[in-house]
ROLUMKOL-224402 format. One record per residue: x, y, z of N, C-alpha, C in turn; residue number from 0. Coordinates in steps of 0.02 Angstrom, whole numbers, plus 50000, padded with zeros to 5 digits. Atoms other than C-alpha are relative to their C-alpha. Layout:
BEGIN
+-------+-------+-------+-------+-------+-------+-------+-------+-------+-----+
|   n.X |   n.Y |   n.Z |  ca.X |  ca.Y |  ca.Z |   c.X |   c.Y |   c.Z |   k |
+-------+-------+-------+-------+-------+-------+-------+-------+-------+-----+
|     X |     Y |     Z |     X |     Y |     Z |     X |     Y |     Z | NUM |
...
+-------+-------+-------+-------+-------+-------+-------+-------+-------+-----+
END
This chain:
BEGIN
+-------+-------+-------+-------+-------+-------+-------+-------+-------+-----+
|   n.X |   n.Y |   n.Z |  ca.X |  ca.Y |  ca.Z |   c.X |   c.Y |   c.Z |   k |
+-------+-------+-------+-------+-------+-------+-------+-------+-------+-----+
| 50012 | 49954 | 49946 | 50385 | 51142 | 48638 | 50043 | 49979 | 50060 |   0 |
| 49953 | 50017 | 49947 | 50521 | 51145 | 48771 | 49965 | 49990 | 50067 |   1 |
| 50034 | 50009 | 49936 | 50402 | 51166 | 48917 | 49963 | 49934 | 50003 |   2 |
| 50034 | 50065 | 50001 | 50305 | 51012 | 48862 | 50051 | 49944 | 50012 |   3 |
| 49948 | 50049 | 49989 | 50468 | 50913 | 48855 | 50021 | 49999 | 50073 |   4 |
| 49982 | 49996 | 49929 | 50513 | 50974 | 49029 | 49946 | 49969 | 50043 |   5 |
| 50055 | 50028 | 49961 | 50341 | 50928 | 49095 | 49999 | 49924 | 49994 |   6 |
| 49998 | 50073 | 50010 | 50353 | 50754 | 49019 | 50058 | 49969 | 50039 |   7 |
| 49942 | 50026 | 49964 | 50526 | 50729 | 49092 | 49987 | 49998 | 50075 |   8 |
| 50016 | 49998 | 49929 | 50465 | 50782 | 49265 | 49949 | 49946 | 50018 |   9 |
| 50050 | 50051 | 49987 | 50314 | 50666 | 49254 | 50032 | 49931 | 49998 |  10 |
| 49966 | 50065 | 50005 | 50423 | 50520 | 49197 | 50044 | 49988 | 50061 |  11 |
| 49957 | 50007 | 49941 | 50546 | 50552 | 49339 | 49959 | 49986 | 50063 |  12 |
| 50044 | 50011 | 49942 | 50404 | 50560 | 49466 | 49973 | 49929 | 50001 |  13 |
| 50026 | 50068 | 50005 | 50330 | 50397 | 49404 | 50055 | 49950 | 50016 |  14 |
| 49944 | 50045 | 49986 | 50501 | 50313 | 49408 | 50016 | 50000 | 50075 |  15 |
| 49987 | 49995 | 49928 | 50531 | 50377 | 49586 | 49947 | 49963 | 50040 |  16 |
| 50055 | 50034 | 49966 | 50360 | 50315 | 49641 | 50008 | 49924 | 49994 |  17 |
| 49990 | 50072 | 50011 | 50395 | 50144 | 49565 | 50056 | 49973 | 50043 |  18 |
| 49943 | 50024 | 49959 | 50562 | 50129 | 49654 | 49982 | 50000 | 50074 |  19 |
| 50021 | 49998 | 49930 | 50483 | 50179 | 49821 | 49953 | 49942 | 50015 |  20 |
| 50047 | 50056 | 49990 | 50344 | 50050 | 49799 | 50040 | 49935 | 50004 |  21 |
| 49959 | 50060 | 50000 | 50474 | 49916 | 49758 | 50038 | 49994 | 50066 |  22 |
| 49963 | 50000 | 49937 | 50575 | 49965 | 49912 | 49954 | 49980 | 50057 |  23 |
| 50047 | 50016 | 49946 | 50422 | 49956 | 50025 | 49978 | 49927 | 49996 |  24 |
| 50020 | 50070 | 50007 | 50371 | 49787 | 49954 | 50056 | 49953 | 50022 |  25 |
| 49943 | 50042 | 49982 | 50546 | 49718 | 49985 | 50013 | 50000 | 50075 |  26 |
| 49988 | 49994 | 49928 | 50549 | 49776 | 50167 | 49956 | 49949 | 50037 |  27 |
| 50041 | 50046 | 49961 | 50489 | 49652 | 50297 | 49941 | 50038 | 50030 |  28 |
| 50059 | 49965 | 49973 | 50313 | 49693 | 50357 | 50010 | 50015 | 50075 |  29 |
| 49996 | 49981 | 49929 | 50303 | 49785 | 50522 | 49939 | 49973 | 50036 |  30 |
| 50058 | 50020 | 49962 | 50193 | 49717 | 50658 | 49951 | 50058 | 50007 |  31 |
| 50052 | 49948 | 49995 | 50029 | 49812 | 50674 | 50012 | 50046 | 50059 |  32 |
| 49988 | 49959 | 49940 | 50080 | 49872 | 50847 | 50052 | 50054 | 49986 |  33 |
| 49949 | 49951 | 50016 | 50229 | 49962 | 50769 | 49976 | 50055 | 49953 |  34 |
| 50025 | 49951 | 50049 | 50127 | 50052 | 50638 | 49971 | 50059 | 50038 |  35 |
| 50021 | 49940 | 49964 | 50111 | 50226 | 50709 | 49944 | 50035 | 49962 |  36 |
| 50057 | 49964 | 50031 | 49956 | 50331 | 50677 | 50024 | 50052 | 49950 |  37 |
| 49975 | 49949 | 50047 | 50063 | 50465 | 50593 | 50024 | 49970 | 49935 |  38 |
| 49980 | 50033 | 50062 | 50116 | 50337 | 50463 | 49940 | 49988 | 49954 |  39 |
| 50060 | 50014 | 50039 | 49937 | 50317 | 50404 | 49976 | 50063 | 49964 |  40 |
| 50028 | 49945 | 50039 | 49861 | 50425 | 50268 | 49926 | 49988 | 49994 |  41 |
| 50072 | 50010 | 50005 | 49674 | 50453 | 50276 | 49979 | 49987 | 49928 |  42 |
| 50025 | 50018 | 50066 | 49578 | 50378 | 50130 | 49978 | 50061 | 49960 |  43 |
| 50023 | 49940 | 50036 | 49505 | 50548 | 50087 | 50059 | 50037 | 49968 |  44 |
| 49941 | 49967 | 50029 | 49680 | 50619 | 50059 | 50027 | 49960 | 49941 |  45 |
| 49977 | 50042 | 50055 | 49729 | 50471 | 49951 | 49953 | 50009 | 49940 |  46 |
| 50048 | 49990 | 50054 | 49569 | 50491 | 49850 | 50009 | 50068 | 49966 |  47 |
| 49990 | 49933 | 50027 | 49600 | 50678 | 49829 | 50064 | 50002 | 49957 |  48 |
| 49938 | 50002 | 50038 | 49779 | 50645 | 49771 | 49990 | 49962 | 49934 |  49 |
| 50013 | 50039 | 50061 | 49719 | 50513 | 49648 | 49959 | 50041 | 49950 |  50 |
| 50040 | 49958 | 50044 | 49590 | 50634 | 49578 | 50043 | 50054 | 49967 |  51 |
| 49955 | 49950 | 50029 | 49724 | 50768 | 49554 | 50045 | 49969 | 49948 |  52 |
| 49957 | 50034 | 50048 | 49837 | 50643 | 49468 | 49961 | 49983 | 49936 |  53 |
| 50042 | 50015 | 50058 | 49695 | 50587 | 49353 | 49989 | 50063 | 49958 |  54 |
| 50011 | 49937 | 50035 | 49659 | 50769 | 49309 | 50063 | 50023 | 49964 |  55 |
| 49936 | 49980 | 50031 | 49844 | 50804 | 49275 | 50015 | 49957 | 49939 |  56 |
| 49988 | 50044 | 50058 | 49858 | 50652 | 49162 | 49953 | 50016 | 49943 |  57 |
| 50048 | 49981 | 50051 | 49700 | 50702 | 49069 | 50022 | 50064 | 49964 |  58 |
| 49977 | 49937 | 50029 | 49768 | 50878 | 49043 | 50062 | 49988 | 49957 |  59 |
| 49940 | 50016 | 50038 | 49935 | 50806 | 48985 | 49982 | 49967 | 49934 |  60 |
| 50022 | 50033 | 50062 | 49848 | 50693 | 48859 | 49971 | 50051 | 49952 |  61 |
| 50029 | 49949 | 50042 | 49750 | 50842 | 48794 | 50053 | 50045 | 49969 |  62 |
| 49945 | 49957 | 50025 | 49907 | 50948 | 48778 | 50041 | 49963 | 49947 |  63 |
| 49963 | 50039 | 50049 | 49998 | 50809 | 48688 | 49961 | 49992 | 49936 |  64 |
| 50042 | 50006 | 50060 | 49851 | 50785 | 48569 | 50000 | 50066 | 49961 |  65 |
| 49998 | 49935 | 50034 | 49849 | 50972 | 48532 | 50067 | 50011 | 49965 |  66 |
| 49933 | 49991 | 50028 | 50036 | 50973 | 48503 | 50008 | 49958 | 49937 |  67 |
| 49996 | 50044 | 50057 | 50018 | 50828 | 48383 | 49950 | 50019 | 49945 |  68 |
| 50049 | 49978 | 50049 | 49875 | 50916 | 48294 | 49937 | 49957 | 49999 |  69 |
| 50058 | 50043 | 49996 | 49747 | 50787 | 48347 | 49947 | 50033 | 50043 |  70 |
| 50054 | 49978 | 49957 | 49578 | 50823 | 48422 | 50004 | 49960 | 50064 |  71 |
| 49997 | 50038 | 49937 | 49580 | 50777 | 48608 | 49942 | 49951 | 50003 |  72 |
| 50052 | 50051 | 49993 | 49486 | 50616 | 48639 | 49966 | 50009 | 50066 |  73 |
| 50038 | 49997 | 49938 | 49353 | 50604 | 48772 | 50028 | 49946 | 50046 |  74 |
| 49970 | 50046 | 49952 | 49446 | 50525 | 48919 | 49959 | 50000 | 50063 |  75 |
| 50035 | 50004 | 49936 | 49366 | 50463 | 49078 | 50050 | 49993 | 50055 |  76 |
+-------+-------+-------+-------+-------+-------+-------+-------+-------+-----+
END
């Protein structure tokens, strides 16, 4: 299924990009707390919501891959 291949490629590229950004941030010298502007902060609720969406997307992807392979989707948490 071409659309599944495209979705997998996009997910892999996004994960790779995220990994490179995390590595870049870890390599940067830490900024003093006084420099950390309020607009740089992300509220915990937004992070939690994004994490929930990512979990749901991964669960849906696993289900789609299982269907494509002819397997019954496993119960994922």
